[in-house]
N, C-alpha and C positions, 0 to 999 in steps of 0.2 A: 871294472864294475864291482859294486859292493857285494854282489852275490858270491864272488870268488875270492874273498879275503881269507888271510891266514887264520887258522883255528876253526874254520867251518868244516862240516862233514857233508858228504853227498852219499845218498842211499837211493838205489833204484835199479834200473836195468834196461835191457834191450830185448826186443823180440825181432827175429830176422828170418827170412826165407832166402835160400840160395840154391843156385843150380851151377855146379862146378863140373869140370871135366878132368878126369884122371888120365894121364899118359903113362902107360905101363907096357913094358916089353913083353910081359907074359900073355897079353891079350892081342888078338889081331885087330880089334876095333877099340875105339875110345870107350870109356865108362862115363855115363852121365849120372851124377849124384844130385838128387833133389832132397833138400833137408830143411827142417824147421828147427830153430834154436832159441832157447831162452837163456839169457845171461844176466843174472842178478849181480850187483856190485856194490861195494862200500869203499869210500875213500876219505882222505883227510887232506886239507889244504896245508901243506908244510910252509908255504910262503904264499903271498898273494898270487893268484892266477895259476898255481901249480898244485895239483892234487896227485897223491899216490894212494894205491889201495889194492884190494884183492877182488877178483871176480871168478865166477864159475860158469861154465856153459853146459847145458843139458840139451841134448839134441836127439832127433830121430829122423829117419828118412829111408830112401830106397835108391839103390843103384841099378841101372839097367845097361846091359850090353846086348849085342846081337844074339848071344847064346843063352841068356837067362837073367835072373834078378837076385839081388841081395838086399835084405832088410837089415837096418843097423840102428843101434842106440849107443850114445856115448856120453861121457862126463869128463870135463876138463876143468882145471883150476890153476890160478896163478896170479902174478902181480900185474898191475897196469900203472901207467903214468899218463896224466892228462894235463895239457897246457891250454889256457884260454887267452884268446886275443879279444880286444874290444870289437864289437858289442856283444859277443857271445859265441863267436866262432871258436871251436876247439880242435885240437889235434891229440890223438891218443895212440900210444903204443902198448902192446901187451904180449906176454909170453905165457903159454899154458901147457900143462902136461896132464895125462890121464889115461883112460882105457876105452875100448870100444868092443861091443859084442855084435857079431855079424851072423846072420842066418843066410847061408848061400844055397840057392836052388837053381841048378843048371840041369834041365830035363835030360834024362837018360845018361847023365854023367856024374853029378855031384849033388849031394844034399847033406850039409853039415853046419855046425855052429863053431865059430872061431872067436877067440879073444885076442885083440891086438893092443899094443901100447901106442900111445899117441903123444906127439908134441906139436905145438902150433904157435904161430906168431901172427900178429895183425897190426897194420898201420891204418888209422882211421882219421876222417875229418867229419865234423858235424857242426850243428848249430843249436845252442840252448835258447829255445823260444819260451820265455817265461809267461806263465798264466797268471802268476801272482809273485809275491816276494820270495817264495820258497819252492815253488813247483814249476818244472820246465818240461816241455815236450822236446825231444832231441832227435831229429832225423840225422842219420849218419851213413856214410859210404866208407867201406873198408876194402883193403886188399888183404886177403888171408891166405896163409899157406899152412897145411897140415901134413905131417909125416906119420904114416902108420907102419908099424913093424911087428912082425912075428917071426918065428923060427926061420922060415924059408922065403920070406916076403918082405919087401919094402916098397911102399907106394906113396906118391905125393899128390895131394889135391891143392890147387891154387886157383884163386880167382877173386872177382869182385862180389862183395856181399852188401846188400842194402838193408838197413834196419831202421827202426824207430824206437826210441827209448823214453822212459819217464824217470826223471830224477827229482828227488826231494833234497833241498839244500837246508841242512840243520845248523843252528847256531845264529848268533847275531850278525847282522850286516853292519859293516863300518861305513858310515856315511861321509 
């Protein structure tokens, strides 16, 4: 498609909501993580149908266990690569790293704030539904895995994330 030709840029991002489950030996029950994430991104088509770029994720949410709650905010950034098939189906891979601040509240046991380092990867599939020559709405489904580390802790969140994005394709279309 002409929208995905070499030399064009894409600028936009995705908003997503996810509910992931953490499996952790330190807890006797699973941890449910409900979070909202905004991910702006910018990329460049190095060849027709293949864009590379950078994105950042800003998120917040709440974790719930049988013993208490944890509120968290995080920021991640890193590279992505996206490949388009005709007529607008795309696949994307990304890797990000950053940090997370948690406020832990377990009644009668623990009330503290902790900072963790994060690393994450995701594989996604979506569709670019063009509203006009330059603007597309992009529903996307991803499998995402995030590893959180601090001095005495390492946990992994993984699961399916559903999001919708808005992308603006800048530059000339080749017809």
